[in-house]
TIPA-397830 format. One record per residue (C-alpha): x, y, z. Coordinates in nm, 3 decimals, always signed. Each point is the difference from the previous one (the first is absolute). Layout:
REM TIPA-397830
c1 c2 c3
X Y Z $
...
END
This chain:
REM TIPA-397830
c1 c2 c3
-1.578 +2.511 +1.625 $
-0.116 +0.117 -0.326 $
+0.096 +0.352 +0.091 $
+0.378 -0.112 +0.023 $
-0.014 -0.086 -0.352 $
+0.083 +0.327 -0.162 $
+0.287 +0.116 +0.264 $
+0.144 -0.318 -0.040 $
-0.004 -0.014 -0.402 $
+0.156 +0.367 +0.060 $
+0.260 -0.109 +0.199 $
+0.088 -0.289 -0.198 $
-0.008 +0.235 -0.343 $
+0.251 +0.224 +0.156 $
+0.232 -0.301 +0.118 $
+0.007 -0.092 -0.358 $
+0.064 +0.338 -0.111 $
+0.259 +0.056 +0.240 $
+0.173 -0.328 -0.045 $
+0.033 +0.067 -0.387 $
+0.166 +0.332 +0.054 $
+0.222 -0.137 +0.258 $
+0.189 -0.254 -0.290 $
+0.230 +0.188 -0.260 $
+0.153 -0.147 -0.304 $
+0.381 +0.053 +0.208 $
+0.053 +0.016 +0.343 $
+0.360 +0.128 +0.087 $
-0.074 -0.161 +0.332 $
-0.041 -0.329 -0.123 $
+0.373 -0.013 -0.060 $
+0.283 -0.109 +0.177 $
+0.282 +0.231 -0.078 $
+0.251 -0.198 +0.209 $
+0.004 -0.303 -0.270 $
+0.173 +0.039 -0.298 $
-0.181 +0.056 -0.336 $
+0.240 -0.230 -0.173 $
+0.008 -0.256 +0.268 $
-0.359 -0.054 +0.065 $
-0.235 +0.208 -0.185 $
-0.273 -0.147 +0.145 $
+0.096 +0.070 +0.362 $
+0.092 +0.367 -0.123 $
-0.317 +0.075 -0.177 $
-0.257 -0.184 +0.260 $
+0.182 -0.074 +0.331 $
-0.180 +0.282 +0.205 $
-0.294 -0.088 -0.114 $
+0.050 -0.384 +0.058 $
+0.101 +0.101 +0.376 $
-0.319 +0.231 +0.076 $
-0.230 -0.235 -0.177 $
-0.056 -0.324 +0.173 $
-0.236 -0.271 -0.142 $
-0.337 +0.067 +0.197 $
-0.133 -0.271 +0.186 $
-0.254 -0.077 -0.290 $
+0.207 -0.012 -0.252 $
+0.279 -0.260 -0.161 $
+0.195 +0.249 -0.192 $
-0.026 +0.401 +0.025 $
+0.127 +0.219 -0.294 $
-0.087 +0.256 -0.205 $
-0.263 -0.185 -0.220 $
-0.141 -0.124 +0.365 $
-0.001 +0.363 +0.108 $
-0.192 +0.135 -0.288 $
-0.243 -0.278 -0.014 $
-0.085 +0.058 +0.385 $
-0.093 +0.350 -0.107 $
-0.217 -0.052 -0.269 $
-0.192 -0.265 +0.225 $
-0.075 +0.336 +0.211 $
-0.140 +0.154 -0.295 $
-0.179 -0.325 -0.103 $
-0.149 -0.019 +0.355 $
-0.121 +0.361 +0.000 $
-0.164 -0.066 -0.321 $
-0.155 -0.341 +0.096 $
-0.145 +0.143 +0.333 $
-0.120 +0.324 -0.189 $
-0.205 -0.207 -0.238 $
-0.161 -0.293 +0.213 $
-0.265 -0.030 -0.266 $
+0.209 -0.077 -0.297 $
+0.084 -0.387 -0.094 $
+0.347 +0.016 +0.147 $
-0.073 +0.170 +0.314 $
-0.258 -0.226 +0.051 $
+0.253 -0.297 -0.009 $
+0.208 +0.246 +0.202 $
-0.264 +0.001 +0.266 $
-0.080 -0.363 -0.021 $
+0.377 -0.067 +0.081 $
+0.018 +0.244 +0.260 $
-0.329 -0.177 +0.202 $
+0.199 -0.220 +0.189 $
-0.309 -0.105 +0.188 $
-0.174 -0.096 -0.268 $
+0.253 -0.228 -0.121 $
+0.042 -0.162 +0.303 $
-0.334 -0.036 +0.036 $
-0.002 -0.199 -0.354 $
+0.246 -0.268 +0.114 $
+0.064 -0.227 -0.249 $
-0.351 +0.004 -0.156 $
+0.140 +0.161 -0.308 $
+0.171 -0.331 -0.082 $
-0.262 -0.224 +0.077 $
-0.110 -0.049 -0.367 $
+0.314 -0.046 -0.095 $
+0.106 -0.255 +0.281 $
-0.336 -0.199 -0.078 $
+0.089 -0.018 -0.378 $
+0.344 -0.145 +0.077 $
-0.104 -0.281 +0.276 $
-0.271 -0.101 -0.282 $
+0.286 -0.099 -0.237 $
-0.027 -0.364 -0.033 $
+0.238 -0.057 -0.311 $
+0.256 +0.152 -0.191 $
-0.168 +0.044 -0.280 $
-0.259 +0.260 +0.156 $
+0.283 +0.213 +0.086 $
+0.008 +0.169 -0.315 $
-0.316 +0.224 +0.066 $
+0.056 +0.062 +0.355 $
+0.365 +0.149 -0.104 $
-0.155 +0.222 -0.237 $
-0.269 +0.152 +0.260 $
+0.289 +0.022 +0.240 $
+0.201 +0.204 -0.236 $
-0.252 +0.243 -0.098 $
+0.013 +0.117 +0.373 $
+0.343 +0.025 +0.023 $
+0.131 -0.338 +0.112 $
+0.349 -0.050 -0.093 $
-0.022 -0.402 -0.057 $
+0.235 -0.211 -0.221 $
-0.002 +0.226 -0.307 $
-0.122 +0.320 -0.148 $
-0.259 +0.084 -0.244 $
+0.004 +0.348 -0.199 $
+0.090 +0.197 -0.307 $
+0.255 +0.097 -0.177 $
+0.153 +0.212 -0.304 $
+0.103 -0.240 -0.276 $
+0.371 +0.009 +0.013 $
-0.006 -0.044 -0.395 $
-0.278 +0.221 -0.051 $
-0.024 +0.270 +0.208 $
-0.340 +0.162 -0.125 $
-0.165 -0.324 +0.151 $
-0.090 -0.144 +0.348 $
+0.013 -0.361 +0.060 $
-0.083 -0.236 +0.266 $
+0.300 -0.087 +0.289 $
+0.073 -0.268 +0.208 $
+0.297 +0.018 +0.253 $
+0.150 -0.153 +0.311 $
-0.115 +0.113 +0.344 $
-0.118 -0.158 +0.304 $
+0.308 +0.069 +0.228 $
-0.038 +0.151 +0.361 $
+0.358 +0.089 +0.022 $
+0.170 +0.261 -0.195 $
+0.160 -0.240 -0.256 $
+0.057 -0.341 -0.126 $
+0.358 -0.012 +0.146 $
-0.138 +0.058 +0.346 $
-0.143 -0.393 -0.041 $
+0.318 -0.157 -0.185 $
+0.303 +0.179 +0.216 $
+0.166 -0.179 +0.285 $
+0.198 +0.267 +0.162 $
-0.097 +0.041 +0.369 $
-0.170 +0.328 -0.059 $
-0.248 -0.116 -0.255 $
-0.050 -0.341 +0.201 $
-0.053 +0.187 +0.330 $
-0.256 +0.222 -0.230 $
-0.161 -0.278 -0.110 $
-0.069 -0.118 +0.328 $
-0.161 +0.321 +0.096 $
-0.213 +0.027 -0.303 $
-0.151 -0.370 +0.085 $
-0.028 +0.115 +0.397 $
-0.204 +0.315 -0.165 $
-0.229 -0.185 -0.190 $
-0.059 -0.232 +0.285 $
-0.100 +0.261 +0.232 $
-0.194 +0.161 -0.268 $
-0.206 -0.340 +0.006 $
-0.020 -0.024 +0.359 $
-0.177 +0.365 +0.001 $
-0.261 -0.149 -0.212 $
-0.081 -0.287 +0.252 $
+0.262 -0.255 -0.084 $
+0.125 -0.190 +0.273 $
+0.390 -0.008 +0.036 $
+0.062 -0.341 -0.121 $
-0.238 +0.092 -0.289 $
+0.162 +0.345 -0.093 $
+0.338 -0.169 -0.011 $
-0.116 -0.220 -0.246 $
-0.173 +0.255 -0.184 $
+0.318 +0.182 -0.023 $
+0.212 -0.292 -0.088 $
-0.228 -0.070 -0.322 $
-0.005 +0.370 -0.099 $
+0.360 -0.021 -0.008 $
+0.026 -0.296 -0.206 $
-0.251 +0.160 -0.276 $
+0.198 +0.298 -0.033 $
+0.366 -0.170 -0.004 $
-0.138 -0.198 -0.302 $
-0.119 +0.271 -0.157 $
+0.339 +0.219 +0.079 $
+0.162 -0.338 -0.163 $
-0.180 +0.073 -0.320 $
+0.050 +0.383 -0.007 $
+0.229 +0.162 -0.226 $
+0.263 +0.215 +0.209 $
+0.002 +0.403 -0.007 $
+0.314 +0.020 -0.256 $
-0.157 -0.207 -0.243 $
-0.300 +0.192 +0.002 $
+0.172 +0.290 -0.112 $
+0.040 -0.064 -0.324 $
-0.350 +0.045 -0.199 $
+0.058 -0.288 -0.212 $
-0.005 -0.262 +0.288 $
-0.335 +0.111 +0.102 $
-0.181 +0.067 -0.351 $
-0.169 -0.356 -0.081 $
-0.322 +0.059 -0.228 $
-0.197 -0.267 -0.043 $
-0.364 -0.120 -0.072 $
-0.221 -0.093 +0.247 $
-0.001 -0.345 -0.056 $
+0.378 +0.017 -0.019 $
+0.006 +0.125 +0.365 $
-0.237 -0.247 +0.098 $
+0.268 -0.294 -0.148 $
+0.275 +0.173 +0.174 $
-0.184 -0.010 +0.345 $
-0.245 -0.298 -0.032 $
-0.201 -0.147 +0.268 $
-0.081 +0.354 +0.098 $
-0.383 +0.106 -0.146 $
+0.105 +0.317 -0.172 $
-0.321 +0.059 -0.157 $
-0.192 -0.039 +0.332 $
+0.275 +0.238 +0.162 $
-0.033 +0.289 -0.300 $
-0.389 -0.016 +0.047 $
+0.002 +0.053 +0.390 $
+0.278 +0.298 -0.036 $
-0.172 +0.215 -0.219 $
+0.074 +0.196 -0.298 $
-0.054 -0.057 -0.360 $
+0.082 -0.331 -0.201 $
+0.320 +0.035 -0.205 $
+0.207 -0.219 -0.231 $
+0.371 +0.106 +0.090 $
+0.200 +0.002 +0.336 $
+0.343 +0.089 +0.110 $
+0.118 -0.290 +0.244 $
+0.291 +0.200 +0.169 $
+0.147 -0.278 +0.167 $
-0.115 -0.350 -0.114 $
+0.270 -0.207 +0.166 $
-0.238 +0.101 +0.302 $
-0.342 -0.083 -0.171 $
+0.163 -0.321 -0.067 $
+0.125 -0.050 +0.344 $
-0.338 +0.109 +0.148 $
-0.231 -0.232 -0.216 $
+0.257 -0.286 +0.124 $
-0.016 +0.109 +0.386 $
-0.370 -0.011 -0.035 $
-0.021 -0.351 -0.078 $
+0.251 -0.097 +0.281 $
-0.128 +0.226 +0.287 $
-0.236 -0.120 +0.238 $
-0.322 +0.171 -0.011 $
-0.009 +0.116 +0.395 $
+0.323 +0.172 -0.092 $
-0.141 +0.186 -0.278 $
-0.298 +0.085 +0.206 $
+0.212 +0.117 +0.298 $
+0.221 +0.209 -0.231 $
-0.310 +0.202 -0.173 $
-0.083 +0.049 +0.363 $
+0.298 +0.162 +0.055 $
+0.022 +0.208 -0.307 $
-0.347 +0.121 +0.070 $
+0.065 +0.087 +0.354 $
+0.343 +0.149 -0.055 $
-0.128 +0.262 -0.263 $
-0.263 +0.113 +0.220 $
+0.212 +0.002 +0.315 $
+0.127 +0.355 -0.005 $
-0.369 +0.090 +0.024 $
-0.147 -0.221 +0.251 $
-0.011 +0.022 +0.368 $
+0.295 +0.156 +0.225 $
+0.098 -0.352 +0.069 $
+0.087 -0.086 -0.382 $
+0.149 +0.352 -0.027 $
+0.231 -0.057 +0.238 $
+0.084 -0.359 -0.103 $
+0.022 +0.122 -0.348 $
+0.266 +0.300 +0.106 $
+0.181 -0.228 +0.227 $
+0.135 -0.230 -0.317 $
-0.030 +0.260 -0.282 $
+0.095 +0.301 +0.170 $
+0.232 -0.092 +0.299 $
+0.122 -0.344 -0.119 $
+0.077 +0.072 -0.360 $
+0.079 +0.355 -0.010 $
+0.099 +0.101 +0.362 $
-0.263 +0.278 +0.053 $
-0.096 +0.030 +0.373 $
-0.353 +0.115 +0.017 $
-0.315 -0.018 -0.214 $
-0.064 +0.283 -0.174 $
-0.267 +0.232 +0.103 $
-0.358 -0.075 -0.138 $
-0.052 +0.271 -0.157 $
+0.335 -0.040 -0.206 $
-0.127 -0.331 -0.105 $
-0.329 +0.117 -0.084 $
+0.132 +0.275 -0.239 $
+0.220 -0.275 -0.155 $
-0.295 -0.226 -0.069 $
-0.189 +0.282 -0.138 $
+0.267 +0.103 -0.254 $
+0.072 -0.372 -0.071 $
-0.375 -0.106 -0.073 $
-0.143 +0.362 -0.140 $
+0.321 +0.191 -0.102 $
-0.130 +0.228 -0.233 $
-0.364 +0.079 +0.162 $
+0.259 +0.129 +0.277 $
+0.281 +0.088 -0.226 $
-0.176 +0.274 -0.162 $
-0.071 +0.176 +0.324 $
+0.376 -0.023 +0.071 $
+0.070 +0.152 -0.306 $
-0.173 +0.310 +0.040 $
+0.152 +0.024 +0.330 $
+0.371 -0.095 -0.058 $
+0.060 +0.060 -0.402 $
-0.093 +0.365 -0.100 $
-0.011 +0.062 -0.361 $
+0.333 +0.239 +0.004 $
+0.168 -0.301 +0.157 $
-0.094 -0.228 -0.300 $
+0.138 +0.242 -0.250 $
+0.341 +0.031 +0.162 $
+0.017 -0.409 +0.006 $
-0.110 -0.028 -0.344 $
+0.285 +0.224 -0.140 $
+0.244 -0.208 +0.235 $
-0.101 -0.269 -0.166 $
+0.092 +0.118 -0.343 $
+0.338 +0.136 +0.097 $
+0.084 -0.377 +0.146 $
-0.115 -0.155 -0.317 $
+0.201 +0.241 -0.199 $
+0.279 -0.075 +0.198 $
-0.033 -0.396 -0.068 $
-0.022 +0.071 -0.355 $
+0.332 +0.186 -0.018 $
+0.129 -0.318 +0.227 $
-0.129 -0.253 -0.246 $
+0.143 +0.207 -0.294 $
+0.344 -0.016 +0.157 $
+0.052 -0.359 +0.122 $
+0.321 -0.145 -0.145 $
-0.128 -0.372 +0.033 $
-0.318 +0.016 -0.153 $
-0.038 -0.028 -0.410 $
-0.161 +0.270 -0.211 $
-0.308 -0.233 -0.096 $
-0.068 -0.098 +0.355 $
+0.034 +0.392 +0.094 $
-0.189 +0.072 -0.224 $
-0.306 -0.199 +0.096 $
+0.083 +0.083 +0.381 $
-0.049 +0.337 -0.068 $
-0.334 -0.071 -0.193 $
-0.145 -0.188 +0.312 $
+0.126 +0.305 +0.228 $
-0.198 +0.239 -0.194 $
-0.339 -0.210 +0.004 $
+0.048 -0.038 +0.406 $
-0.328 +0.122 +0.138 $
+0.032 +0.210 +0.310 $
-0.279 -0.029 +0.272 $
+0.061 +0.275 +0.279 $
-0.222 +0.056 +0.242 $
-0.350 -0.196 -0.002 $
-0.200 -0.181 -0.241 $
-0.170 +0.207 -0.295 $
-0.329 -0.202 +0.064 $
-0.109 -0.121 +0.392 $
-0.103 -0.339 +0.057 $
-0.354 -0.080 +0.073 $
-0.076 -0.199 +0.294 $
-0.342 +0.011 +0.032 $
-0.055 -0.355 +0.012 $
+0.176 -0.042 +0.320 $
-0.212 -0.062 +0.305 $
+0.147 +0.148 +0.316 $
-0.191 -0.124 +0.358 $
+0.115 +0.178 +0.291 $
-0.063 -0.301 +0.232 $
+0.188 -0.218 -0.243 $
+0.332 +0.076 -0.067 $
+0.135 -0.335 -0.138 $
-0.275 -0.020 -0.231 $
+0.038 +0.352 -0.101 $
+0.338 -0.033 -0.103 $
-0.120 -0.344 -0.126 $
-0.237 +0.179 -0.248 $
+0.293 +0.216 -0.126 $
+0.241 -0.240 -0.070 $
-0.289 -0.194 -0.182 $
-0.020 +0.312 -0.202 $
+0.362 +0.054 -0.106 $
+0.015 -0.372 -0.068 $
-0.302 +0.024 -0.260 $
+0.117 +0.344 -0.139 $
+0.336 -0.191 -0.082 $
-0.164 -0.318 -0.166 $
-0.235 +0.227 -0.194 $
+0.296 +0.162 -0.184 $
+0.039 -0.346 -0.155 $
-0.049 +0.023 -0.354 $
-0.034 +0.370 -0.013 $
+0.259 +0.268 -0.140 $
+0.257 +0.096 +0.241 $
-0.057 +0.336 +0.225 $
+0.275 +0.207 -0.050 $
-0.095 +0.248 +0.248 $
-0.061 -0.235 +0.326 $
+0.236 +0.039 +0.279 $
+0.133 -0.273 +0.202 $
+0.076 +0.206 +0.306 $
-0.236 +0.202 +0.193 $
+0.061 +0.404 +0.015 $
+0.100 +0.032 +0.367 $
+0.296 -0.288 -0.045 $
+0.341 +0.077 +0.050 $
+0.184 -0.179 -0.293 $
+0.011 -0.006 -0.348 $
+0.027 -0.251 -0.291 $
+0.088 -0.071 -0.389 $
-0.214 -0.253 -0.194 $
+0.159 -0.145 -0.270 $
-0.312 -0.126 -0.147 $
-0.154 +0.316 -0.004 $
+0.334 +0.227 -0.058 $
-0.125 +0.227 +0.277 $
+0.172 +0.139 +0.315 $
-0.249 +0.055 +0.247 $
+0.050 +0.281 +0.290 $
-0.282 +0.021 +0.287 $
-0.067 +0.298 +0.175 $
+0.079 -0.108 +0.280 $
+0.379 -0.060 -0.031 $
+0.044 +0.357 -0.159 $
+0.015 +0.169 +0.330 $
+0.311 +0.109 +0.220 $
+0.249 -0.155 +0.007 $
-0.044 -0.129 -0.351 $
-0.150 +0.292 -0.157 $
+0.046 +0.344 +0.209 $
-0.111 +0.310 -0.232 $
+0.186 +0.235 +0.234 $
+0.354 -0.197 -0.026 $
+0.234 +0.095 -0.279 $
-0.046 -0.210 -0.343 $
+0.346 -0.207 +0.089 $
-0.149 -0.127 +0.325 $
-0.360 -0.129 -0.182 $
+0.162 -0.136 -0.291 $
+0.246 -0.205 +0.252 $
-0.309 -0.109 +0.154 $
-0.289 -0.048 -0.217 $
+0.198 +0.036 -0.311 $
+0.201 -0.297 +0.096 $
-0.293 -0.203 +0.046 $
-0.170 +0.111 -0.326 $
+0.332 -0.096 -0.155 $
+0.003 -0.325 +0.200 $
-0.360 -0.092 -0.170 $
+0.093 +0.111 -0.352 $
+0.329 -0.238 +0.019 $
-0.246 -0.275 +0.070 $
-0.100 -0.004 -0.383 $
+0.332 -0.106 -0.088 $
+0.138 -0.216 +0.280 $
+0.027 -0.375 +0.003 $
-0.377 -0.021 -0.013 $
-0.128 +0.298 -0.153 $
+0.210 -0.059 -0.312 $
-0.166 -0.295 -0.096 $
-0.321 +0.220 -0.054 $
-0.054 +0.218 -0.318 $
-0.112 +0.354 -0.007 $
-0.329 -0.137 -0.040 $
-0.002 -0.216 +0.307 $
+0.059 -0.352 -0.160 $
+0.252 -0.230 +0.082 $
+0.248 -0.058 -0.258 $
+0.378 +0.037 -0.045 $
+0.084 +0.331 -0.132 $
+0.349 +0.021 +0.104 $
+0.290 -0.160 -0.239 $
+0.175 -0.277 +0.126 $
+0.311 +0.259 +0.026 $
-0.176 +0.206 +0.210 $
-0.158 -0.266 +0.211 $
+0.356 -0.141 +0.074 $
+0.113 +0.362 +0.074 $
-0.298 +0.063 +0.260 $
+0.053 -0.321 +0.185 $
+0.352 +0.005 +0.027 $
-0.020 +0.360 +0.180 $
-0.327 -0.130 +0.204 $
+0.240 -0.261 +0.107 $
+0.225 +0.260 +0.177 $
-0.355 +0.114 +0.196 $
-0.083 -0.382 +0.098 $
+0.389 -0.017 +0.155 $
+0.003 +0.326 +0.173 $
-0.357 -0.008 +0.177 $
+0.050 -0.385 +0.077 $
+0.308 +0.073 +0.202 $
-0.182 +0.272 +0.227 $
-0.135 -0.132 +0.348 $
-0.282 +0.184 +0.156 $
+0.061 -0.202 +0.301 $
+0.317 -0.210 +0.091 $
-0.033 -0.317 -0.211 $
-0.267 +0.093 -0.177 $
+0.056 +0.103 -0.358 $
-0.233 +0.178 -0.266 $
-0.113 -0.213 -0.277 $
+0.165 +0.164 -0.312 $
-0.201 -0.163 -0.249 $
-0.305 +0.058 +0.153 $
+0.042 +0.373 +0.051 $
+0.187 +0.051 -0.323 $
-0.313 +0.200 -0.167 $
+0.001 +0.231 +0.274 $
+0.346 +0.040 +0.065 $
+0.076 +0.116 -0.374 $
-0.311 +0.205 +0.030 $
+0.155 +0.158 +0.327 $
+0.335 +0.068 -0.192 $
-0.134 +0.145 -0.290 $
-0.291 +0.208 +0.157 $
+0.236 +0.194 +0.171 $
+0.264 +0.086 -0.306 $
-0.309 +0.083 -0.231 $
-0.107 +0.251 +0.296 $
+0.344 +0.183 +0.037 $
-0.003 +0.018 -0.376 $
-0.351 +0.167 +0.019 $
+0.146 +0.240 +0.239 $
+0.278 +0.103 -0.176 $
-0.200 +0.056 -0.315 $
-0.221 +0.257 +0.184 $
+0.307 +0.250 +0.001 $
+0.144 +0.140 +0.282 $
-0.121 -0.105 +0.324 $
+0.027 +0.202 +0.359 $
+0.173 -0.132 +0.273 $
-0.222 -0.093 +0.331 $
+0.131 -0.038 +0.353 $
+0.335 +0.050 -0.117 $
-0.028 -0.337 -0.253 $
+0.057 +0.017 -0.347 $
-0.299 -0.092 -0.269 $
+0.188 -0.329 -0.062 $
+0.074 -0.070 +0.364 $
-0.383 +0.066 +0.049 $
-0.116 -0.283 -0.244 $
+0.191 -0.236 +0.204 $
-0.100 +0.123 +0.336 $
-0.349 +0.004 -0.102 $
-0.020 -0.346 -0.166 $
+0.186 -0.135 +0.343 $
-0.245 +0.158 +0.231 $
-0.306 -0.171 -0.140 $
+0.147 -0.316 +0.075 $
+0.078 +0.091 +0.376 $
-0.156 -0.335 +0.191 $
+0.053 -0.171 +0.322 $
-0.148 -0.407 +0.003 $
+0.025 -0.276 +0.230 $
+0.229 -0.289 -0.048 $
-0.327 -0.210 -0.093 $
-0.152 +0.208 -0.279 $
+0.363 +0.070 -0.143 $
+0.041 -0.397 -0.004 $
-0.344 -0.073 -0.170 $
+0.046 +0.265 -0.266 $
+0.337 -0.143 -0.076 $
-0.179 -0.276 -0.119 $
-0.306 +0.109 -0.160 $
+0.051 +0.352 -0.085 $
+0.084 +0.087 -0.372 $
+0.149 +0.342 +0.110 $
+0.313 +0.017 +0.226 $
+0.034 +0.127 +0.315 $
+0.026 +0.384 +0.079 $
+0.347 +0.046 +0.103 $
+0.092 -0.216 -0.309 $
-0.227 +0.222 -0.229 $
+0.233 +0.282 +0.082 $
+0.328 -0.147 +0.012 $
-0.008 -0.178 -0.297 $
-0.139 +0.252 -0.250 $
+0.253 +0.276 +0.159 $
+0.292 -0.221 -0.002 $
-0.052 -0.085 -0.393 $
-0.047 +0.368 -0.095 $
+0.320 +0.233 -0.106 $
-0.229 +0.288 +0.037 $
-0.026 -0.026 +0.355 $
+0.350 -0.099 +0.085 $
+0.043 +0.333 -0.211 $
-0.248 +0.176 +0.218 $
+0.133 -0.068 +0.348 $
+0.382 -0.012 -0.123 $
+0.035 -0.375 +0.058 $
+0.306 -0.179 -0.099 $
+0.112 -0.315 -0.086 $
+0.038 -0.235 +0.336 $
-0.291 +0.157 +0.166 $
-0.279 -0.283 +0.074 $
-0.249 +0.217 -0.212 $
+0.229 -0.026 -0.292 $
+0.048 -0.401 -0.085 $
+0.230 -0.067 -0.253 $
-0.254 -0.222 -0.216 $
-0.318 +0.189 -0.084 $
-0.301 -0.121 -0.147 $
-0.225 +0.223 -0.276 $
-0.267 -0.101 -0.233 $
-0.177 +0.358 -0.055 $
END
């Protein structure tokens, strides 16, 4: 068999390169020229792509992000199989050894199950929970570190709400038929999973009911997503003693000793109402329910990496039932994802060497600078912002740090232990490494060079506490950034994403942090009122959109992302204009190419199930609305495509912040 490795690797590597070459930043064949751009621009820009790209059976949605992510996986697979002796390569090999996983059975969970079974009183829960948290078990609450909201130079301890199996608290609390049906499905999934561990049907059903009682109680005291968008609602700095008083009856000191990390004085309790409710709940719930819940959370954390019966059961609910995927992803894809998630910088440095050459980085750096200059001009010209606030906004913009491609220094994972015959134990070692790495930050200066995404990730983010934008090499590929395309296409695609992230520094969340990353109100009351009035326009506009019949977007939940989409597209167009005269391409003007480049990165098909779930939990609007919304608010769009009053893409009322 080993003689097949080299030909196989060559095949995978060639496929990865060919796949990347096959994607371009703008594809006329992806369009539906029978549609009218002023009637339905999403269909006009993406109709051909939507028709020719049905959702693969192992996906719940299929769009340009997914398309690129799958191609990145081919590169990562080749890197992992080409370097099996590396840490990430060893983890991948352990994951791919399905025979060893089956042979291990539930043995990797024996110690945790035994410790849970030996729990005789709730007072001894704390040290047990600390040990479970070290191994990645999501139970009751979360514990880690956090940059102090009001002292951006320091890191403090942090506790937050956690412990739910369903995607959001509202899944436990809503009484509509879909929510009720999904809860029943989840409870049945828990029962079947317990059945696979050996519980008889009657006992398994009782265990599942106990899990639902505990998780529903936690959901009832959890803060909702809209409230959590406001950083002022999630910053409650207190001492150790004050935390203990807010959650009496739980042995916090014993917990912290078991969880690891240094001693500390101050902690951010992100959701104090949850901690209070959790402590009260502990005094009321039967011990057997607590133990059953902990057993479930332990099993659930490991289930995707156990034997095939457990994997299939996990997919049946979280994949097929919850998101509408028809088939489990091939094992190699799941193993690549595991290696990226657990050891992302070990794997990422090899991805960068393959997929992100220096000339690409040089062009991207220049593009970022151009978009920042456009946003500077945009802010300077705002008619609703007072000079005092405008001056501070421009100062903040001028201090944003651009992190593009990959970290300056790669993370050292040398203490992670990988056993190729123990996948769960290997993953647990990587999880504990990250858990302790986070805790060891407490009391130390903030590391402003750290990245929160791995290099192959197809995504980007702005961090208001760091005041930086982060663009991993994984997204700096076609269709988002294609050096072979005209500038206008790239500005419409990745340029609008850059503008999107930059405007987050000044949206309803980002504007509450100053240029150093400290949470402070640096806006005048007049500016805040003007902003909030304009923001309400977006709340109303996007809150009226229905990604599914009868299912509306949450305009408040998606506010920040919607204003960023609109602002990002606007400044991308301004940046193109600032480049001077640009050539037409494929019969389209530069301004038309900006809008087409933007729209085509959002081409996406998705299942009804995942559309329904995302409308409830995702702070981003659905793909179609991410195109229709910004275009319908843009007078530049209407001009570029000669749209007239009365056309669907030209509403009577438009919204604008940036």
